[in-house]
Backbone as CSV, one residue per row, in Angstrom:
resi,resn,N_x,N_y,N_z,CA_x,CA_y,CA_z,C_x,C_y,C_z
1,MET,-7.774,-10.482,-35.853,-8.018,-9.150,-36.209,-7.001,-8.907,-34.179
2,GLN,-6.855,-8.103,-34.101,-6.192,-7.593,-33.202,-6.769,-6.758,-31.864
3,GLN,-6.559,-7.791,-30.784,-7.210,-6.730,-29.475,-6.080,-5.246,-29.132
4,SER,-7.622,-4.264,-29.154,-7.251,-3.348,-28.907,-6.430,-3.223,-27.211
5,GLU,-5.565,-2.155,-27.035,-5.060,-1.771,-25.754,-6.358,-1.785,-25.111
6,ALA,-7.197,-0.747,-25.106,-8.136,-1.001,-24.119,-8.852,-2.111,-23.746
7,ASN,-8.711,-2.529,-24.379,-9.192,-4.421,-23.996,-8.757,-5.227,-23.168
8,GLN,-7.321,-4.943,-23.611,-6.205,-5.863,-22.442,-6.235,-5.264,-20.886
9,PRO,-5.902,-6.850,-20.634,-6.978,-6.526,-18.670,-5.116,-6.636,-18.344
10,TYR,-5.243,-5.352,-16.815,-4.514,-5.004,-15.990,-3.663,-5.957,-15.531
11,LYS,-1.959,-5.417,-15.799,-1.303,-6.622,-15.140,-0.319,-6.068,-13.844
12,ALA,-0.737,-6.401,-12.701,-0.034,-5.597,-11.751,1.679,-5.989,-12.120
13,PRO,2.391,-5.186,-11.592,4.165,-5.271,-11.386,4.173,-6.602,-10.671
14,SER,4.937,-7.228,-11.177,5.458,-8.614,-10.348,6.224,-8.153,-8.905
15,LYS,5.751,-8.752,-7.900,6.279,-8.588,-6.884,7.815,-9.243,-6.449
16,THR,7.743,-10.453,-7.794,9.253,-11.232,-7.734,9.800,-10.647,-8.420
17,LEU,9.531,-9.564,-9.207,10.618,-8.876,-9.974,11.319,-7.859,-9.297
18,PHE,10.191,-7.295,-7.823,10.995,-6.538,-7.234,11.830,-6.719,-6.072
19,PHE,11.517,-8.082,-5.632,12.092,-8.549,-4.926,13.959,-9.291,-5.833
20,VAL,14.076,-9.463,-6.722,14.840,-9.672,-7.704,15.744,-8.224,-7.545
21,HIS,15.302,-7.231,-7.923,15.776,-5.569,-8.188,16.358,-5.253,-6.227
22,LEU,15.494,-5.902,-5.453,15.783,-5.555,-4.266,17.752,-5.918,-3.795
23,ALA,17.452,-7.153,-4.008,18.517,-8.403,-3.750,19.205,-8.050,-4.989
24,VAL,19.603,-7.544,-6.432,20.717,-7.122,-6.847,21.592,-5.652,-6.218
25,TYR,20.052,-4.999,-6.272,20.595,-3.389,-5.435,21.501,-3.946,-3.905
26,LEU,21.002,-4.583,-2.938,21.922,-5.164,-1.470,23.538,-5.738,-2.079
27,ILE,23.697,-6.525,-3.248,24.657,-7.535,-3.643,25.074,-5.962,-4.210
28,ALA,25.301,-5.392,-4.857,26.143,-3.939,-5.681,26.319,-3.204,-4.942
29,MET,25.502,-3.031,-3.622,26.103,-2.137,-3.016,26.757,-2.779,-2.034
30,ALA,26.953,-3.620,-1.124,28.127,-4.530,-1.033,29.363,-4.930,-1.503
31,ILE,29.223,-4.574,-2.234,30.198,-4.394,-3.347,31.117,-3.465,-3.752
32,LEU,30.172,-2.581,-4.161,30.847,-1.037,-3.597,31.355,-0.617,-2.728
33,TRP,30.650,-0.600,-1.734,30.912,0.141,-0.157,32.064,-0.963,0.355
34,GLY,32.254,-1.917,0.159,33.531,-3.946,0.490,35.073,-2.699,-0.213
35,TYR,34.609,-2.497,-1.540,35.918,-2.087,-2.608,36.010,-0.146,-1.690
36,TYR,35.219,0.592,-1.208,35.455,1.562,-0.654,36.019,1.698,0.656
37,ALA,35.979,0.156,1.173,36.567,0.555,2.544,37.681,-0.151,2.438
38,MET,38.224,-1.139,1.584,39.511,-1.313,1.067,39.859,-0.073,0.655
39,GLN,39.468,0.566,-0.112,40.399,1.724,-0.950,40.765,2.786,0.077
40,ASN,39.525,3.129,1.267,39.755,3.918,2.097,40.858,3.541,2.747
41,LYS,40.749,2.083,3.362,42.081,1.681,4.161,43.509,1.730,3.553
42,ALA,43.242,1.868,2.418,44.548,1.712,1.770,44.940,3.640,1.550
43,MET,44.572,4.483,1.557,44.242,5.952,1.537,44.686,6.120,2.808
44,HIS,44.169,5.592,4.177,44.698,5.815,5.561,43.348,7.075,5.786
45,GLY,41.829,6.734,5.452,41.125,7.477,5.659,40.571,8.337,4.223
46,GLY,41.394,8.827,3.566,41.491,10.276,2.727,40.783,9.365,0.929
47,ALA,39.967,8.377,1.158,39.134,8.238,-0.242,37.711,9.056,-0.204
48,TYR,37.433,9.422,-1.556,36.026,10.265,-1.457,35.062,8.783,-1.792
49,PRO,33.901,9.111,-0.899,32.830,7.684,-1.197,31.845,8.399,-2.492
50,TRP,32.499,7.522,-3.163,31.997,8.337,-4.319,30.726,7.169,-4.376
51,GLU,30.930,6.684,-3.998,29.459,4.948,-3.747,28.390,5.551,-3.823
52,ALA,28.492,6.676,-2.572,27.274,7.299,-1.863,26.164,7.602,-3.184
53,TRP,26.919,8.504,-4.206,26.006,8.758,-5.620,25.412,7.502,-5.786
54,PHE,25.775,6.289,-6.292,25.438,5.093,-6.643,24.427,4.605,-5.864
55,THR,24.294,5.131,-4.340,23.403,4.357,-3.383,22.286,4.949,-4.089
56,GLY,22.484,6.441,-3.472,21.225,7.206,-3.428,20.638,6.855,-4.840
57,SER,20.883,7.375,-5.958,20.253,7.483,-7.186,19.737,6.255,-7.177
58,TRP,20.255,4.655,-7.136,19.755,3.555,-6.969,18.648,3.267,-6.261
59,PHE,18.709,3.712,-4.976,18.283,3.578,-3.930,16.096,4.379,-4.597
60,ILE,16.609,5.482,-4.934,15.177,6.447,-5.717,14.381,5.260,-6.065
61,ALA,15.345,4.760,-7.490,14.701,3.565,-7.986,14.402,2.419,-7.465
62,VAL,14.659,1.715,-6.516,14.231,0.794,-5.853,12.774,1.252,-5.099
63,LEU,12.656,2.655,-4.592,11.795,3.003,-4.033,10.328,3.088,-4.728
64,GLY,10.837,3.622,-6.620,9.583,3.614,-7.257,9.296,2.143,-7.495
65,HIS,10.403,1.787,-7.924,9.410,0.462,-7.793,8.253,-0.380,-6.909
66,LEU,9.106,0.079,-5.939,8.228,-0.438,-4.402,7.165,0.220,-4.813
67,SER,6.965,1.418,-4.568,5.555,2.155,-4.643,5.090,1.419,-5.699
68,ASN,5.394,1.242,-6.846,4.268,0.726,-7.716,4.187,-0.326,-7.721
69,THR,4.771,-1.410,-7.276,4.523,-2.711,-6.712,3.637,-3.030,-5.913
70,PHE,3.847,-2.282,-4.382,2.658,-2.489,-3.664,1.754,-1.309,-3.264
71,PHE,2.193,-0.452,-3.659,1.514,0.206,-3.600,0.338,1.824,-4.710
72,ASP,-0.050,1.019,-5.658,-0.426,1.443,-6.791,-1.852,1.399,-6.677
73,SER,-2.540,2.515,-7.048,-3.714,3.176,-6.582,-4.374,3.484,-7.533
74,ASN,-4.019,3.052,-8.958,-4.692,2.654,-10.019,-4.263,1.707,-10.624
75,ARG,-4.948,0.880,-10.325,-4.883,-0.410,-10.812,-5.686,-0.686,-11.546
76,ASP,-6.685,0.037,-11.917,-7.065,-0.603,-13.140,-6.737,0.363,-14.495
77,ASN,-5.563,0.941,-14.131,-4.450,1.516,-15.249,-5.892,2.309,-16.067
78,SER,-6.723,3.607,-15.503,-7.427,4.024,-16.280,-6.745,5.388,-16.241
79,ASP,-6.525,5.813,-17.998,-6.227,7.125,-18.271,-7.394,7.739,-19.088
80,LYS,-8.239,8.426,-18.571,-9.770,8.904,-18.967,-9.144,9.955,-20.437
81,GLY,-7.810,10.395,-20.912,-7.816,10.953,-21.616,-7.379,9.801,-22.930
82,TYR,-6.668,8.936,-22.455,-5.923,7.878,-23.316,-7.064,7.024,-23.628
83,MET,-7.968,6.497,-23.170,-8.665,5.347,-23.341,-9.963,6.250,-24.202
84,LYS,-10.283,7.574,-24.338,-11.193,8.639,-24.791,-10.193,8.188,-26.019
85,TYR,-9.162,8.633,-26.370,-8.618,9.037,-27.378,-8.372,7.381,-28.399
86,LEU,-8.095,6.321,-27.497,-8.171,4.662,-27.982,-9.586,4.404,-28.708
87,TYR,-10.875,4.990,-27.720,-12.253,4.761,-28.414,-12.789,5.301,-29.909
88,GLU,-11.957,6.607,-29.587,-12.000,7.501,-31.045,-11.375,7.077,-32.287
89,LYS,-10.320,6.541,-31.560,-9.546,6.126,-33.155,-10.402,4.894,-33.398
90,GLU,-10.524,3.834,-32.838,-11.174,2.470,-33.794,-12.598,3.400,-34.040
91,ASN,-13.361,3.699,-33.709,-14.593,4.552,-34.299,-14.685,5.547,-35.436
């Protein structure tokens, strides 16, 4: 018999995965902004900084990952309505 979702232990998000995400972000942004610097130099200062869109949107994702990993106040992963639903579904 399979264990129900209600009985599964809570696993906190991995700190290692966050730091991998952060490292990939920093490397990708260094590459993008390096390309922008070369492009801007070739255009004598007239290049549109399109990398800012990627930097900002991905930064929001990194902040979300940071807050979920280090500042998660719902450590027991309790959703009262969902837990009630699972209980009623099993019985």
